[in-house]
PANUVEX-747088 format. One record per residue: x negated, y negated, z of N, C-alpha, C, O in turn. Coordinates in steps of 0.1 Angstrom, whole numbers, plus 5000, padded with zeros to 4 digits. Example, Ala and Ser with C-alpha at 12.3 -4.5 7.8 and 13.67 -1.06 7.14 Angstrom:
2
486850575078487750455078486850335078485850335085487250225071486350115071487150005079486649895080
This chain:
637
688424500672689724560673690624470666690724350669691324530656692124440646693424530641693824640645693824450631695024510623694424510609693724410605694724620602694524620587695624660579696524720584695724630566696824650558696324640542695124590540697024680533696724670520697524760510698424830514697124760498697824840488696924860475696024780473697224960468696724980454697925010445698825090448697924930434699224950425698924910411697924840408699624970402699524940388700524830384700524800372701224770392702224670389701924540396701324540407702324420391702324300397701424200393700224240390701724080392700723970388699823930400700223970411698723860397697823830409698623740420698323760432699623650416700323590426701323670434701523650446701823780428702723860434701923950445702323960456700724000440699924080449699624000461699724050473699123870460698723790470699823760480699623760492701123740475702323720483702623830493702923820505702623960486702824070493701924100505702324130516700624080501699624110511699624010522699324050534700023880520700123790531701323820539701323780551702423870534703523910543703224030551703524030563702524140545702124250552701124210564701224260575700224130561699224090571699824020582699524030594700823940578701523850588702223950599702323910611702624070595703424140605702424200615702824250625701024190613700024240622699424130630698424160636699924010630699223910637699023920652698123860659699924000658699724040672698324110675697724080685697924200665696924280666695524190664694524240669695524080658694424010656694623840656694723780646694723790668695123670670693923560667694023440667692723620664691523530662691123500649690223420647691823550639691523520626692323610616692923710619692223570602692923650591691823640581691023550581692123760572691223760560692023840550692623940553692123780537692823840525692023860513691323770509692023970508691223990494692224060484693024140488692024020472692824070460691924090448691224000444692024220443691224250432692324270419692824390417692624180414693824190403693124260390692024220387693824350384693524420372694024340360695224290360693324320349693724260336695124310331695924230326695324430333696624480327697824480337698924530334697524420349698624430359698324510371697624610371698924460382698324530395697024510400696424410395696624590409695324570415695324620430696224680435694124590435693924640450693924510459693324410455694524520472694624420480694224480494694724590498693424390502693124440515693324320525692924210522694024350537694324240546693724270558693424390560693324170568692724200580693224090589693323970585693624130603693824040614692724060624692524180628692023960629691023990638691123950651691523830655690724060661690524030675689124040678688524150680688523920680687023910680686523980692686923950703685524070691685024160702683324140700682624100709682924180690681424180688681124090675681924090666680024010676679623920666680823820663681523830652681023740672682123640673682023540661683023490656680723520657680523400647680523470632681123410623679923570630679723620615680523760612680123830602681423790620682023920619683423930612684124030613683723810605685023810598685223890588684223920581686423950584686524060575687623980565688223880568687724050552686924160547685524130545685024010544684624240545683224240544682824310531683424410527681724260525681224330512679924380514679124350523679524470502678124510502677324400494677924300491676124410492675324310486675824270472675824150469676324360463676824340451678324310450678824280439679024320462680324290463681224380454682324340449680724500452681524610445682324690455683324750451681824690468682624750479683124660489682424570494684424670492685124580502685624660512686224770510685524620526685924700537686924610545686724490546688024670551688624610562688624720573688724840570688524680586688024780597688724740609688724630613689324850616690024830629689324930639689425050637688724880649688024970658686624920664686324810663685825010670684624980674683625110671684025220673682525090666681525190664680425170673679725070673680325280682679325240694677925290691677125260700677625360679676325380675675825300665674825340659676525190662676225100649674825040649674325020639674225020661672924970661671825070657670925040650672025190661671125290656671325320642670325340636672625320636672825340621672325220614671825230602672425100620671824970614670324990611669824950601669525050621668225060619667925150608667125120599668725260607668325360596668625300582667925340572669525210581669925160569669025030566668725020554668524960574667524870572666324930566665624880557665925040571664725130567664825170553663925180546666025180549666425230536666525110525666725130513666324980530666424870522667724790521667724700513668724830529669824750529669624620536668924610545670424520530670424380536671724350542672724380536671624300554672724270562673124110563672224030564674324080562674623940564675223900578675423780582675524000586676023980599675524080609674724170605675924070622675624170632676624260634676524340644677624270627678924350631678724500628677924540619679524580634679524720631680224750620680024860614681124660615681924680602680824680591680924770582679924600589679024600578678224710578677824760568677924770589677224900589677925010583677225110578679225010583680025120578679925110562679825220555680124980556680024980542678725010537678725060525677624980543676325020537676125170540675425230532676725230550676625370552677325440541676925540535678525380537679325440526678625430513678925510504677725320511676825320499675925430498675525470487675525490510674525590511675225720510674725800502676225750517676925890518678225900513678826000515678925800508680325800503681225840515680925810526682325910511683325940521682626020534683126010545681626100532681026180542680426090554680026150564680325960552679825860563680625860575680125820585681925900574682725890586682225970597682225940609681626100592681126200602679826140611679426200621679326030606678225980613678825870623678025820632680025830622680425730633681025770644682025840645680325720656680625750670681625630675681025530680682925640675683725550680685125570676685625680673685925450676687425460672687525380660686825280658688325430652688425350637689525380630690125490630689925290622690825300610690325210601690125090604690025240588689325170579689825190564690425290561689625090555689925110541688725040534688324930538688325110524687225070515687725060499688225160495687524960493687924950479686724950472685924860474686425050462685425050453685925010440686625080433685524880436685924810424685424880412686124900402684124930414683524980402684125110398684325140386684525190408685125320404686525330404687225420400687125210410688725200413689125310421689925390417688525320434688825410444689125340455688525250459690225390462690525340476690425450486691025560485689525420496689125520506689725480520689425370525690425570527691025540539690425650550690125760546690325610562689825710573690225680586690425560588690525770594690925760609690125830618689625940614689825780630688825840638689225980644690426010643688426060649688626200651689826230660690526330657690226150671691326180678692526080676693526090683692426000666693525900663693725790673694825750675692625740680692825620687693325510681694225430687692825480668693225370660694325430650694125540644695425370648696525420639696325380625695625280621696825460616696725430601697925490594698125620594698725420588700025470581699925440566699225340562700625510558700625480543701925540538702525630544702225490526703325530518703025510504702225420500703525600495703325610480704225490474705425470477703525410466704225310457703725330443702825410440704425260434704125280419702625250418702125140421701925360412700625350408699725340419698625300416699925390431699025400442699725410455700625490456699325340466699825350478699625220486698725140483700525200495700425090506699925150520700225270523699125070527698725130540698825010551698824890548698825050563698624960574698525020587698725140589698124930598697924980610699125010618699025090628700224960614701525000620702525020609702424960598703625100611704725120600705224980595705524960583705424890605706024770602705424690590706124630582704024710589703324640578703524720565703624650555703524860565703924930552705224910548705524910537706224900558707624880555707724740549708724720541707024650551707124510546706724510529707224430521706024610525705924610510707124640503707824740506707624550493708824570487709124710480710324740478708124790477708324910471708625020482708825140479708524990494708725090506710025050512710124940516711025150513712325140520712425220532711925330533713025150542713125240555714425330554715525290552714025450554715025570553714725660565713625690568715925690572715825770583715425910581716125980574714325960588713926100587714526180599714026180610715626260595716326320605715526440612715626470624714626500605713726610610712826540621712626600631712326420619711526360628712326330641711826340652713526280639714226250651714526370659714326360671714926490653715026610660713826650668713926680680712626640662711326660668711326560681711026600692711626430678711526340689712226380701711726370712713526420699714326470710713726570720713926580732712926650713712326760721711026710728710726740739710126630718708826620722708626480730707526460737709526370729709726250733708926160723708926030725708326220713707626130703707626200689707926320689707426130679707426190665706026240662705026170662706026370660704626430657704026390643704826380633702826360643702026350630702326460621702326570625702426420607702226290601703526220600703526110594704626280606705726210605705926070613705226050623706825980608706825860616708425820619708625720626709325890614710725860616711225800603712525780601710325760594710825710581710425800570709325830570711225850561711025920550710125850540710425730536709025920537708025850528706825780535705825760529707025740546705925670554705225780564705825830573704025800561703325900570702025840576701425740571701625910587700425880595699325960589699526080588698125890585697125970582696626040595696325970605696626180594696326240606694826220613693826200606694726230625693526200632692426280626692726400622691126230625690026300619690126350605689626450600690926240597691126290582690826160575690726040580690526190562690126080553691226090540691926200539691326000533692325980522691525910511691025800512691425970500690825910487691925910476692426010471692025790472692925770459692125740448691525630447692225830437691325820426691925870415692525980416691925820403692525870390694025910393694426020389694725830399696125850402696525970412697726000414695526020418695626120427695326100441694226030443696026140451695626130464695126260472695926360473693826250477693326360483693026340497692226250501693626410505693426400520692526530525692626650521691526490534690526600538690326570552690326450556690026690560689726680575688226670576687526740568687626590585686326570587685826620601684626630603686826630609686326660623687426750629688626740627686926850638687726930645686926990657685727020656687627010669686927060680686627200680687627280677685527250682685027400682684927450696684127390703685527550700685527600713684527720715684227770726683927770705682927870705681727830697681827760686680527880701680327970713680327890727680127760727680527940736680627880750679227840755678227910753679127740762677927700769677527800779678327860786676127810782675627890792674927800801674527680799674627870813673927780823674727770836675927790838673827740846674627740860675627610860675527520852676427640869677427540872676727400875677127300869675727410884675327270886674527210875674327090874673927290867673227230854674227180846674027060841675327250844676227190833677127070841677626980834677227070854677726950861676926840859677426730856675726850860674626730859674726690845674826570843674726780834674726740820676026660817676026550811677226710822678526650821678426500826678826410820677826490838677826360844677026260835677326150833675926320830675126230821675726190809675626080804676626280802677326260790678426160793678626070785679226160804680226060807679525930810680025820806678425920816677625790819677425740806677525620805676925810796676425760784677725720776677625610769678825780776679925740770680425600775680725510768680325590788680825460794679825350791680325240788678525370791677525280788677825220773677925090771678125310764678225260749679425170749679525080741680425190758681725120757681524990765682624920766680524950771680424830777679824720768679824600772679524750756679024650747680124560740681024600733680024440744681124340741680624190743679924160752681224100735680823970737681923890743682023770742682823970750683923910755684223970770683524070773685023920779685123980792685824120791686724150783685324210799685924340800686124390814685324350822687124490816687424540828687924690826687524760815688624740835689224890836690624900842690924820851691324990837692625010841692525130851692025240847693025110863692925210873694425270875695225190879694625400873695925450876696125520888697225550892694925550895694925610909694725760906694825840915694325800895694025940891692425950892691725860894692126080889690726120888689926050876688925990878690426050865689826000853689525870854688325830852690525780856690225630856689225600867688325520866689425670879688425650890686925680886685925610890686825790879685325820873684925700865683825650867685625680856685225570847684925440854683925370851685725410863685425280872684125300879683325200879683925420885682725460892681425430884680425370888681425480872680425480863680125330859679025280860681225260855681125120853680425040863679524950860680825060876680225000887678825030889678124940894678225140885676925170886676025120874674825120875676625090865676025020852676024870851675324820842676824810859676924670857676424600871676424650882675924470868675424390879676524320886676424300899677524280879678724210885679924300889680224400883680724260898681924340902682824380890683224290882683224500888684024540877685324470880685824460892686124420869687424370870688424500868688424570858689124520878690124640876691424600877691724490883692424670871693824640871694724760873694424860867695724750880696724870881698124820882698424700882698924920881700524870881701124970889700725080889702124930897702925000906704524970905704924880897705325030913706725020912707224990927706625030937708424920927709024890941709325020947709225030959709625130939709825260945708625330949707925380940708125330962706825380966706525520961705325550959707525600961707325740957706625740943705925830941706825650935706325660921705025580918704425580908704625500930703525400929702325460933702325520944701225450926700025510930699025380932697725390931699625270934698725160937697725170949696625130949698325240961697525270972696025340967694925310971696225450958695125520955694225440946693025450947694825360936693925280929693225170938692025140935693825120947693325030958692125090963691025020964692225220968691125280974689925290965688825270970690125330953689025340944688425190941687225180941689225090940688724950939687924920952686824860950688324940963687624920976686224980976685224930979686325120971685125200972684025130964682825130969684325080952683425020942683424860942682824800933684024810952684024670954684324590941683724490938685524630934685924580922686624450926686824420938686924360916687724250917689124300912689424290900689924350920691124420917692324330916692424230923693324360906694524300905695624410903695424510897696724390910697924470909699124410904699324290905700024480897701224440893702324520898702124640899703424480900704624560905705724530894706124420891706224660889707324650880708624690886708624790893709724630884711124670889712024700876711624690865713124730880714124770869714324650859714524680847714424520864714724420856713524400845713824370833712324420849711324430839711424530830711224510818711824640835711924760825712924750815712724780803714024700819715124670808714724570798714924580786714124470802713724360793712624400783712524350772711924500787710624530778711024650768710324680758712224720771712524830761712524790748712024860740713024680744713124650730711824600725711424610714710924550735709524520731708724630728707824620719709024740735708224870733708524930719707724980711709924920716710424960702709824880692709524940682709624750693709124670683707624690682707024670671707024740692705424760693705224890685704224910678706125000688705725130682706325150669705725230662707325080665708025120653708625240651709225270640708525340661709125470660709825500671709725430681710625610671711225650683710225700693709325790690710325640706709125680715709825670729710325570733709725780736710525800749709625830760710025900770708325790760707525800771707825690781707425580778708525710792708825590800707525510805707725390808706325570807705225500811704825390801704025300804705425390789705125280780705625140784705225030781706825150793707225030799706224960807705924840806705625050816704724990826703324960819702624880824703025030809701725010801701924870794700924790793703024850789703324720782702924610792702124530790703524620803703424500813701924490817701324390818701224610820699924620825699024560814698124480818699224570802698324530792698424380790697524310787699824340791700124200788699424120801698724010799699524170812698924090823697424100824696724010829696924220819695424240820694924130810693824080813695424110799694924020788694723880794693923800790695523850805695223710811693823690816693323580818693223800819691923800825690823850817689823780816690923960809689924020801690424040786691624030784689524070777689824110764689724260761690324300751688924330769688624470767688924550780688424500791689624660780689724730792689524890789690124940780688724940797688325080796689425160803690125100811689625280800690525370806690325510807689225540801691025600813690625730815691525830805691625950809692025780795692725860785691925970781690725950779692526090779691826210772691326300782690926410779691226260795690526360804691526480806690926590807692626480805693626590808693526680796693526800797693426620783693326720772692026770769691826860760691026720774689526770772689226860783688526960781689726840796689226910807690327000814690027050825691527000808692627070815693127030827692827090838693826900826694226850838695726860842696126830853696526900832697926910834698327030843697727140841699327020852699727120859700127250850699927360854700727210839701327320832700227420826700627530821699027390827697927480822697727590832697227690829698127560846697927680855699327730857699427850861700427670854701827730854702027830843702827920845701327800831701627880820701328040823702128130819700228060829700028220832701028270842701528380841701328180853702328220861703728250855704428350858704028170847705328190839705328310830706328370828704028350824703928470817704228600827704928690824703528590838703828700848705328700852705928810852705828590855707328580857708128640847709028720851707828620834708628670823708628820822709528880816707528890828707629040828708429100839708529230840709029020846710129070857711429110851711729060840712329190856713529230850714229100844714228990850714929120834715729010828716828970836717228850834717329040843718629020851718128910861719028830866716828910864716428820876716028690868716428580871715228710857714628590851715628520842715528390842716528570835717428520827718828490832719628430826719028550845720528530849720428480865720928370869719828560872719928520887719328390891719928310898718028400887717228270892717828140884717828030890718128140871718628020865720027980871720327860872720828070875722128050882721827990894722327880896720928030904720627970916719927830913720327730921719127820903718427690901719427580897719227470900720527630890721527530885722327480897723027380896722327550908723127510920722327420929722927360938721027400926720227320934720027180927719327180916720327080931720226940926718726900925718026900935718226860913716826800913716826660918717726580917715726640925715626500931715226400920714526430910715626280922715326180913714526070918714125980911714226080932713525970939712126000941711425930948711526110934710126140933709726180920710626230912708426170917707926200903708326360902708326440912708526410889708926540888707826630891708126740894706526590891705526680895705426720910704826810914706226630918706326640932707626720936707826750948708526750926709726810929709726960925709926980913709627050934709627180930710927250923710927340916712027160927713227190921713227180905713927260898712527080901712527050887711827180880712327240871710627220886710027340879710827460880710727540871711527480891712527590892713327590881713427700874714027480878715127460867714427500853715127540844713127480852712427500839712027650837711627690826712227720846711827870845712527950834711928030826713827930834714528010823714027960810713928050801713827840807713227780793711827830791711527870780711027840803709527870801709428020797708528050789710328110802710128250798710728270784710428370777711528190780712028200766711228150755711628180744710128080757709328010748707928060749707528110760707128060737705828120740704828010747705027890746703728080753702728010759702127880751702027770756701927920739701427830729702127690729701527590727703427700731704227570731704327530746705427520751703227510753703227470766704027350770704727340780703727250761704527120763705827130761706527060769706427210752707827220751708427310763709427280768707727410767708127480779708427390791709427410798707527290794707527220806707827080806708327020815707627020793707826870791708926830781709026710778709626930776710626870766711826810773712226860784712326700767713526640772714726730767715526760776714826760756715826850751715226960745714626950734715327090751714827210746715527230732716527160729715127330724715627350711717127400712717927370703717427470722718927500725719827380730720927370726719227290738719827180742720027080731721027010730719027070722719126980710720127020701720826930696720427150698721327200691722727170696723627140688722927180709724227130715724426990714725626950714723426910714723626760713723926710699724726630697723226760690723526690676724826730668725326840669725126630661726326650653725826750643724626770640726826840637726526940629725726880616724726930612726426770610725826730598724426670600723526680591724126610612722826560615721826680617720726670612722226790623721426900625721026970611719927010609722126970604721827030589720726930582719926980575720926810584719926720576718426740582717426730575718426760595717226780602716426900598715226910599717227010594716627140591716227190604716627140615715227300604714827360615714227280626714527290638713327190621712727080630712127170642712327140654711427270638710927370648709627320657708527340653709827250668708727210675707827320682706627300684708627430685707827530691706927610681705827650685707327620668706527670657705427580654704427620648705627450656704627350654703327360662702227360658703727390676702627420685701927550684700727560685702827650679702327790677701227770666700027810668701727710655700827700643699527640646698427680642699627520654698427460658697527520668696227520667698227580677697327660687696527780680695527830684697227830670696527950663695427900654694427970653695427770648694527700640693227680649692127670643693427670662692227640670691127740669689927710672691427880666690527980664689828010678688728060678690527960689689927970702690128120707691128180704689228170715689528300721690428310733691028410736690328180741691128180754692328100751692228000744693528150757694828080756694827940760695427850754694127920771693927780775693227690766693727570766692227720759691527650749692427620738692327510732693327720733694327710722695327590726695827510718695727600740696727500745696027360743696727270739694727340747694027210748693927170733694227050730693627250724693427220710694927160705695027050700695927230707697227180703697627050709698226960702697327040722697726910727696826790723697326680722695526810720694726720714695226680700695126560696695726780693696026760679697626700678697926630668698326730687699726670686700126570697700426460694700026610709700526520720699526390722700026280724698226410721697426300723697726200713698026090717697526230699697726100689699226070687699525960682700026160691701526130689702126060699703125990696701626060712702126000724701125920731701025790730700325980738699325900746698625790739698525680744698025820726697225710720698225620713697825510711699325660709700425550704700625460715700425340713701025510727701225420737700025320742700225210745698825380741697525310745697325200735697125090739697325230722697125140711698125030712697824910715699425070709700524970707700724880719700924750718700724940730700824840742699824750744700024640749698524790741697424700742697424590732697324470735697624630719697624560708698724450708698524340702699824480713701024400715700524270722701224170721699424270730699024170738697624120733697024040739697124170723695724140718694724190727693624120728694824300734693824360742693424490737694224580733692024500737691424620732691324730744690924710755691724850741691424950751690425060746690425100735689525090755688525190751688625310760689025290772688325420755688525560762687225630761687025700751686425630772685225700771685225840772684325900766686225900778686426040779687026100766687226220765687126010756687426070742686326050733686526040721685126030738683926010730683726150723683826260730683426150710683326270702682326360707682626480709681226330710680026410716680426460728680126580731681026370739681326430752682526540749682526650755683526510740684626600738684126730731684626840734683126720723682526850717681926940729682127060729681326870738680626940749681727010758681627130762682826920762683926980770684627090763685227170770684627100749685427210743684627340746685327440748683527340747682527450747682427500762681927610764682827430771682727470785683427600788684527620782683027690794683827810798685227770805685327670812686327860802687527800807687527810822688427750828686727880829686627880843686227750848686527720860685527670841684927550846685927430841685627310844687027470835687927370832689127390842689627290846689527500844690727540852690327660861690027770856690327630875689927720885691027740895691227650903691827850894693027860903694027760899694427760887694327680908695227580906694727430904695427320904693327440903692627310902692227290886691427370881692727190880692227150867691027060868690627010879690427040856689326960854688226990865687626900871688127110867687127180878685827110877685427030886685027140866683727080865683726930865682726870870684626850859684626700860684726660874684026570878685626710882685726670895684326700904683926620912683726820900682626850907681326780904680326760912681426720891680226640886680326510893679326440893681526460899681626320904682126320918682726220922682026430925682726460938682026370948682626340959680726340946679926260956680226120957680026060968680726060945680925920944682525880945682825760944683425970945684925940946685225920960684525970969686325840963686925820977687525950980687926030972687625980994688226100999689726100993690426000994690126210989691626230984691726210971692826250966690826150963690826120949690326240941691026300932689126290944688526390937689226530937689026620928689926540947690726680949692226680947692926780946692726550944694226540943694826610930694126610919695926660932696426730919696926620911697026500915697126660897697526580886699026540888699926620891699226390887700526340887700726260876699826180873701726270868702026190856702226060860702626040872702125950850702425820853703925800851704425750841704825850861706225860860706825730865706225650873708025700858708825580863710125640868710725740864710725550878711925600884713225590876714225530881713125630864714325620855715625690859716725640856715325800869716625860873717425770882718725760880716725700891717525600899718025480891719125430893717025440881717525310874718825340866719725260865719025460860720125500852721425550860722425570854721225560875722325580882722725450890723725450896721825360888722025230897722225110886723125100878721125040887721024900879721224910865721824830858720625020859720825020844721925120839722025150828722725170848723825260845724725190835725025250824725225080837726225020828725524990814726125000804724324940815723624900803723525030793723825020781723025140800723025260792724325320787724425370776725325310795726525360790727125280779727825340771726925160780727625060770726825090757727425100746725425090758724525110746724925240738725025240726725025330747725025470741726625520735726825590726727425450743728925490740729425410726730125460718728825300725729325220713728225220702728225130694727225300702726125280694725925390682726825480680724825370676724725460664724225600668724425690661723725630680723425760683724625840684724725950679725825790692726925860692727825870680728625960678727525760670728225760658727625840647728325890638726325860647725725920636724726040639724326110630724326050652723326140655723926260664723826380660724326230675724726310686726326330687727026250682726826440692728126440696728626340706727926340717729626260704730026170714730326240728729926190738731026340728731326420739730026480747730026490760729026510740727826560745727126450753726526470764727126330746726326200752727226170764726626140775728526170764729426130775729126220787729026180798729026350784728826440795727426420802727226430814726426390793725026370799725226250809724826260821725826140804726026020813726726040825726326010836727826100823728726140836728126220846728226200858727326330842726826430850725726350858725526370870724926270851723826190858724426100868723926090879725326020865725925920872726425980886726225930897727126100884727626170895726526250904726826300915725526250899724426330907724426470905723626540911725226520896725226670894724026720887723626840888723326630879722026670872721226550870721726440871719926580869719026460867718826460852718026540847719426370845719326350830718626200827718726150816717926160837717226020836716426010823716625910816715526120820714626110810715426130797715126060787716326210796717126230786717926110781718026080769718526030791719125900788718125800783718425710775717025810789716025710784715725730769715625640761715525880766715225900753716325860742716025820731717525880747718725820739718725680736719125640725718425600748718525460748717425420738717625330729716225470739715125410731715425450715715125370707716025570713716425600699717525510695717525460683718425480702719525380699718925240695719225180685718025190704717325070702716525060687716524960680715825180685715125190672716025190661715725120651717125270661718025270651718725130648718925100636719025050657719524930656718424820651718724730644717324850653716224760648716024780633715924690625715924910630715524940616716724980606716524990594717825010612718925060602720324990606721325040604720224870611721424810615722424790604723624790607721824770593722624730580723424850573724224840564723024970579723225090571724525160578724925270574
């Protein structure tokens, strides 16, 4: 687990290249506190290729430093991630005559590249972002893992491109300027994150998950190498498929227990992390180290459920409690870690959890991806109900019910999933948007209509349509799935997972030099899950049906059958109480109200929330995080 960066250019002296690379690599020191590696291949006519690496040592602590080379040193690689089938691949390559200088998974990749070229990434089972420089052909190759667990960003520069594990590294290159992308900000206000390949900066892009990039002969070619396929559907009895699923989950966890450093698991209190912990406990001789985080507001805290799982499997369990003081102090740290507008409140808790976990272990397994692979979100069963509701008379669905819902104040003292009022208030929006845009229906902070009312006319014009709904519709259609549920799962795996959940997982962990591993996003397990019949993913109001069934015998009572709850934070109460003045001062006198949003619209949101007439907690949080991002990157403009 590391950070990588570099560039290819036709300009600059060897000294200039080395200085730029050192500066870029220095911005990633938090991702790799255990070592640094720099490589420059200067061209006689000027310019050259440069690769940088920051190391967090997990496997092969002695000989795994990077960059690494092939036998003839014509290929150079920097790599961020873990390849879980590297030992199997190593044996294949040894049989073909390859000679290895280390035990690392990184060296396996470069020899596999010698054999297969860019097609080698399809053989890699794990999480990765990598760059390979071929000095003989003068080709730069980049690749990112199928789900985007590991990040990789790039920008065009004279005669080539610059790349890095985080935007901050790319922006450090002198040929890359931070320019505000209004369209990305508009998407952010609706989705709470910036969808790939946008980043919030014009000219800086994220290499999409499951894609490769080849820079050759002055041209950049991007190609997809992985996609989930939902047909043909698997056949067999429910019991047989449940047994196979359990075997596949167990294998995915087992592969992720390989490490030369201490490891543990994050427990959220939900089904997915409980299953990962259960499997870990069955595969190890020593008690599993588990970590969870809660809040002083008990309605939002799932530490009792996490504790029940820990007790069931005899783990060495550690809990952390976060209050509003910690939340305020870490907001700027989250902005510094993500480099992008990011409004998932759970990132605040995740930042604390990862920082405190790192005091005990270097690797932590988690349950990320279970909802997107096995249909865990409530909105998956709400969508067909909303479709049925939409067929009722419009006077009822568009006028009467919205009018009544507006009269009922939403609660802010419980998570949104536990408040039926919040769902009722969403109905009018749900019937006006297509099912393919499920996340926008149920999870948007500012609907397309609300966003238009919020933005200044000049900013809205600069943003263009920024059609988040169309983005989901297009992506869902690209799934080629027969079932609407599968199309939604595909869209969430392509947009929400890499844009929100995995950004949070990677940045919060790497800010503390912690490696996170996600067994439920194993590619072979995910391919199996995609082809499960939809009735085994969602049955009635129960999501993740087969996953729950496969592990029902080993989970504590109340865990296997509990409904999905998001990792919510009590932002509603915080912005009505202890953080009210902080948010008001920040937004009233900041760049959001000056350049992005109508001041009167921002004031109305703050006033209605403070008075309890509406719950705008998440909207205020989104605006606060946007303000902090603008101040960090565009303060001088």
